[in-house]
DRENVEX-949793 format. One line per field, with one value per residue: residue number from 1; residue in one letter; chain; x, y, z of N, C-alpha, C in turn. Coordinates in nm, 4 decimals, padded with zeros to 6 digits. Example, Ala and Ser with C-alpha at 12.3 -4.5 7.8 and 13.67 -1.06 7.14 Angstrom:
// residues 2
num	c(1:2)
residu	c(A:S)
chaine	c(A:A)
nu	c(01.3190:01.2850)
nv	c(-00.5690:-00.2250)
nw	c(00.7800:00.7080)
cau	c(01.2300:01.3670)
cav	c(-00.4500:-00.1060)
caw	c(00.7800:00.7140)
cu	c(01.3200:01.2900)
cv	c(-00.3300:00.0030)
cw	c(00.7800:00.7870)
//
This chain:
// residues 100
num	c(1:2:3:4:5:6:7:8:9:10:11:12:13:14:15:16:17:18:19:20:21:22:23:24:25:26:27:28:29:30:31:32:33:34:35:36:37:38:39:40:41:42:43:44:45:46:47:48:49:50:51:52:53:54:55:56:57:58:59:60:61:62:63:64:65:66:67:68:69:70:71:72:73:74:75:76:77:78:79:80:81:82:83:84:85:86:87:88:89:90:91:92:93:94:95:96:97:98:99:100)
residu	c(M:Q:A:F:S:L:S:G:E:H:P:T:Q:I:G:G:S:F:A:F:L:S:W:S:M:D:G:R:S:V:L:L:G:G:S:Y:F:V:P:L:A:V:G:E:V:F:P:Q:I:P:A:G:G:F:R:S:V:D:E:M:A:L:L:P:G:A:R:R:I:D:E:A:G:L:V:P:G:P:S:S:D:V:Y:A:F:Y:R:G:T:V:Q:R:N:L:Y:R:I:P:I:P)
chaine	c(A:A:A:A:A:A:A:A:A:A:A:A:A:A:A:A:A:A:A:A:A:A:A:A:A:A:A:A:A:A:A:A:A:A:A:A:A:A:A:A:A:A:A:A:A:A:A:A:A:A:A:A:A:A:A:A:A:A:A:A:A:A:A:A:A:A:A:A:A:A:A:A:A:A:A:A:A:A:A:A:A:A:A:A:A:A:A:A:A:A:A:A:A:A:A:A:A:A:A:A)
nu	c(00.3201:00.3352:00.2309:00.3849:00.3214:00.4288:00.3745:00.3602:00.1406:-00.0405:00.0878:-00.0368:-00.1754:-00.1287:-00.1206:-00.0104:00.2983:00.2147:00.0683:00.1606:00.1919:00.1545:00.1520:-00.0274:00.1003:-00.0574:-00.1776:-00.4375:-00.5126:-00.4294:-00.2010:-00.2538:-00.1266:00.0027:-00.1663:-00.4233:-00.5854:-00.6993:-00.9301:-00.8875:-01.0491:-01.0891:-00.8323:-00.7728:-00.5235:-00.4822:-00.6596:-00.9757:-00.8848:-00.9152:-00.9692:-00.6800:-00.5568:-00.5205:-00.6053:-00.5927:-00.5512:-00.7966:-00.9617:-00.8828:-00.9932:-01.2551:-01.2778:-01.4292:-01.4566:-01.2263:-00.9984:-00.8787:-00.5695:-00.4345:-00.1416:00.2049:00.4363:00.3496:00.3701:00.2701:00.1534:00.1048:-00.1699:-00.4446:-00.5201:-00.3006:-00.0233:00.2693:00.4287:00.6315:00.6688:00.8067:00.9660:01.1247:01.3357:01.4816:01.7504:01.6507:01.7961:02.0873:02.3975:02.7030:03.0105:03.3295)
nv	c(-00.1164:-00.4554:-00.7936:-01.1040:-01.4371:-01.7417:-01.9758:-01.9448:-01.8072:-01.5298:-01.1982:-00.9898:-00.6789:-00.4189:-00.1418:00.2041:00.3549:00.4246:00.2178:00.0097:-00.3030:-00.4633:-00.7251:-00.8251:-01.0063:-01.2272:-01.2780:-01.2116:-00.9622:-00.6777:-00.4142:-00.1477:00.0740:00.2089:00.3289:00.2164:-00.0397:-00.3460:-00.6022:-00.9528:-01.2232:-01.5664:-01.7601:-01.5775:-01.3840:-01.1346:-00.8183:-00.7148:-00.6246:-00.3780:-00.4241:-00.3799:-00.2532:-00.0323:00.3058:00.5305:00.6492:00.6936:00.4944:00.2769:00.3297:00.2615:-00.0107:-00.3017:-00.2925:-00.1416:00.0449:00.3496:00.4676:00.7433:00.8000:00.8312:00.6063:00.3470:00.0209:-00.3055:-00.5200:-00.8083:-00.8338:-00.6605:-00.4787:-00.4133:-00.2211:-00.0374:00.2840:00.5712:00.8543:01.1493:01.4207:01.7377:01.9279:02.2309:02.4498:02.7643:02.9933:03.1475:03.1039:03.2432:03.0733:03.1262)
nw	c(-01.3508:-01.3020:-01.2352:-01.2404:-01.3307:-01.1824:-01.2995:-01.5699:-01.6761:-01.8278:-01.7644:-01.4968:-01.5197:-01.3025:-01.2584:-01.2755:-01.1538:-00.9018:-00.8006:-00.6265:-00.4437:-00.1243:00.0998:00.3957:00.6790:00.7383:00.4994:00.4371:00.3625:00.1575:00.1100:-00.0823:-00.3152:-00.1159:00.0682:00.0988:00.2639:00.1641:00.1955:00.1297:-00.0336:00.0679:-00.0604:-00.2601:-00.4259:-00.5243:-00.5082:-00.6569:-00.9600:-01.2030:-01.5589:-01.7451:-01.5381:-01.2490:-01.2957:-01.1465:-00.8075:-00.6996:-00.8050:-00.6559:-00.4103:-00.4479:-00.4233:-00.2787:00.0698:00.1030:00.2924:00.3910:00.5098:00.6504:00.6489:00.5805:00.4252:00.5045:00.6478:00.6229:00.8869:01.0986:01.0468:00.8825:01.0681:01.2114:01.1694:01.0644:01.0738:01.0092:01.2063:01.2414:01.4183:01.4209:01.6130:01.6562:01.7504:01.8387:01.8626:01.7481:01.8533:01.8476:01.8343:01.9528)
cau	c(00.3413:00.2759:00.2617:00.4133:00.2884:00.5378:00.3310:00.3589:00.0193:-00.0181:00.1069:-00.1511:-00.1479:-00.1793:-00.1405:00.1105:00.3964:00.1443:-00.0147:00.2367:00.1205:00.2270:00.0563:-00.0139:00.1653:-00.1549:-00.2219:-00.5807:-00.5348:-00.3191:-00.1855:-00.2528:-00.0948:00.0619:-00.2650:-00.5504:-00.5897:-00.8117:-00.9400:-00.8877:-01.1313:-01.0097:-00.7740:-00.7356:-00.3891:-00.4967:-00.7968:-01.0400:-00.8096:-00.9861:-00.8983:-00.5800:-00.4964:-00.5739:-00.5643:-00.5734:-00.5707:-00.9409:-01.0202:-00.8523:-01.0866:-01.3849:-01.2767:-01.5093:-01.3834:-01.1037:-00.9886:-00.7655:-00.4923:-00.3690:-00.0041:00.3017:00.5313:00.2873:00.4238:00.1722:00.1973:00.0444:-00.3046:-00.4738:-00.5411:-00.1705:00.0685:00.3684:00.4654:00.7245:00.6258:00.9191:00.9624:01.2562:01.3407:01.6085:01.7834:01.5953:01.8908:02.2222:02.4987:02.8342:03.1157:03.4563)
cav	c(-00.2205:-00.5819:-00.9128:-01.2144:-01.5686:-01.8392:-02.0918:-01.9118:-01.7376:-01.3921:-01.1045:-00.9109:-00.5354:-00.3633:00.0015:00.2849:00.3448:00.4497:00.1016:-00.1025:-00.3904:-00.5232:-00.8099:-00.8441:-01.1342:-01.3365:-01.2973:-01.1868:-00.8267:-00.6219:-00.2686:-00.1097:00.2140:00.2678:00.3947:00.1448:-00.1806:-00.4103:-00.7427:-01.0521:-01.3414:-01.6875:-01.8099:-01.4674:-01.3284:-00.9935:-00.7661:-00.6994:-00.5267:-00.3522:-00.4602:-00.2786:-00.2012:00.0910:00.4272:00.6349:00.6072:00.7007:00.3645:00.1864:00.3612:00.2023:-00.1548:-00.3403:-00.3048:-00.0613:00.1350:00.4405:00.5089:00.8692:00.8094:00.8009:00.4996:00.2354:-00.1140:-00.3970:-00.6081:-00.9416:-00.8263:-00.5247:-00.3920:-00.3832:-00.1699:00.0552:00.3984:00.6604:00.9922:01.2162:01.5642:01.8000:02.0436:02.2992:02.5613:02.8855:03.1023:03.1190:03.1536:03.2259:03.0109:03.1862)
caw	c(-01.2527:-01.3422:-01.1570:-01.3309:-01.2782:-01.1828:-01.3770:-01.7120:-01.7204:-01.8716:-01.6532:-01.4532:-01.5152:-01.1783:-01.2772:-01.2866:-01.0448:-00.7752:-00.7684:-00.5718:-00.3515:-00.0138:00.1690:00.5399:00.7065:00.7374:00.3621:00.4253:00.3113:00.0803:00.1130:-00.2232:-00.3382:00.0029:00.1539:00.1105:00.3007:00.0973:00.2355:00.0230:-00.0082:00.0871:-00.1847:-00.3499:-00.4119:-00.5594:-00.5031:-00.7877:-01.0388:-01.3290:-01.6824:-01.7799:-01.4158:-01.1900:-01.3653:-01.0463:-00.6690:-00.6742:-00.8372:-00.5447:-00.3019:-00.4792:-00.4008:-00.1619:00.1952:00.1051:00.4083:00.3722:00.6266:00.6128:00.6974:00.4755:00.4533:00.5770:00.6334:00.6819:00.9942:01.0979:00.9896:00.8340:01.1842:01.2705:01.0686:01.1180:00.9923:01.0774:01.2258:01.3061:01.4390:01.4293:01.7014:01.6328:01.8374:01.7803:01.8748:01.6975:01.9457:01.7836:01.9150:01.9069)
cu	c(00.2656:00.3146:00.2773:00.3889:00.4112:00.5021:00.3135:00.2326:00.0546:00.0021:-00.0218:-00.1085:-00.2114:-00.2064:-00.0071:00.1997:00.3335:00.0774:00.0655:00.1562:00.2127:00.1249:00.0806:00.0444:00.0686:-00.2112:-00.3696:-00.6134:-00.4093:-00.3193:-00.1634:-00.2258:-00.0381:-00.0356:-00.3893:-00.5294:-00.7163:-00.8163:-00.9434:-00.9778:-01.0384:-00.9622:-00.7351:-00.5936:-00.3923:-00.6400:-00.8542:-00.9688:-00.8854:-00.9017:-00.8033:-00.5148:-00.5632:-00.5191:-00.5400:-00.5937:-00.7187:-01.0103:-00.9954:-00.9519:-01.2227:-01.3901:-01.3582:-01.4213:-01.2568:-01.1077:-00.8621:-00.7021:-00.4117:-00.2342:00.0879:00.3916:00.4740:00.3578:00.3240:00.2351:00.1300:-00.0967:-00.3287:-00.4981:-00.4104:-00.0767:00.1643:00.3884:00.5583:00.6625:00.7368:00.8959:01.1058:01.2451:01.4787:01.6268:01.7346:01.6938:02.0253:02.3221:02.6345:02.9346:03.2482:03.5565)
cv	c(-00.3441:-00.6907:-01.0285:-01.3472:-01.6589:-01.9633:-02.0607:-01.8458:-01.5957:-01.3004:-01.0278:-00.7657:-00.4780:-00.2135:00.0719:00.2687:00.3675:00.3232:-00.0160:-00.1773:-00.4392:-00.5991:-00.8095:-00.9839:-01.2518:-01.3629:-01.2702:-01.0466:-00.7797:-00.4700:-00.2264:00.0390:00.2843:00.3313:00.3127:-00.0006:-00.2386:-00.5563:-00.8338:-01.1677:-01.4618:-01.7385:-01.7016:-01.4209:-01.1782:-00.9483:-00.7593:-00.5879:-00.5037:-00.3940:-00.3476:-00.2150:-00.0739:00.2116:00.5434:00.5754:00.6079:00.5685:00.2638:00.2064:00.2959:00.0519:-00.1894:-00.3590:-00.2227:00.0380:00.2179:00.4735:00.6314:00.8859:00.7729:00.6863:00.3841:00.1040:-00.2081:-00.4842:-00.7434:-00.9450:-00.6834:-00.4270:-00.3504:-00.3407:-00.0727:00.1698:00.4852:00.7983:01.0600:01.3648:01.6138:01.9196:02.1049:02.4113:02.6896:03.0016:03.0595:03.1847:03.1325:03.1660:03.0631:03.0842)
cw	c(-01.2988:-01.2438:-01.2547:-01.2605:-01.2843:-01.2630:-01.5250:-01.7632:-01.7629:-01.7516:-01.6227:-01.4439:-01.3897:-01.1919:-01.2922:-01.1644:-00.9077:-00.7219:-00.7131:-00.4660:-00.2414:00.0709:00.3191:00.5625:00.7056:00.5976:00.3397:00.3768:00.2391:00.0985:-00.0313:-00.2362:-00.2166:00.0996:00.1836:00.1497:00.2397:00.1417:00.1135:00.0633:00.0077:-00.0487:-00.2840:-00.3203:-00.4366:-00.5326:-00.6443:-00.8652:-01.1689:-01.4495:-01.7209:-01.6587:-01.3669:-01.2646:-01.2698:-00.9078:-00.6346:-00.7045:-00.7251:-00.4305:-00.3238:-00.4560:-00.2760:-00.0379:00.2047:00.2201:00.3941:00.5066:00.5845:00.6824:00.5829:00.5202:00.5322:00.5457:00.6992:00.7900:00.9837:01.0389:00.9426:00.9480:01.2507:01.1582:01.1359:01.0203:01.0750:01.0883:01.3048:01.3233:01.4511:01.5209:01.6852:01.7341:01.7700:01.7809:01.8191:01.7895:01.8793:01.8835:01.8637:01.8614)
//
């Protein structure tokens, strides 16, 4: 995963396929790897990315202010305190009734 500059600067290596990014609507935090909300300093676009990108999700947890949310399919909202995720349940008929 890489981020490409619109002004022609060198691409920023973010990490493997696990290292995708998604920003909150206020631009003050980023959802990293689908689980970690990381606050951004004023004027920052990316969190502190190690040289060569993240090698594992464990490295993301070490970022200052990183907060893990244990839900799948997180979608950032207006701020890092507001987010959405899907939690579904399935209820099935326990008895099989043959229909002639």
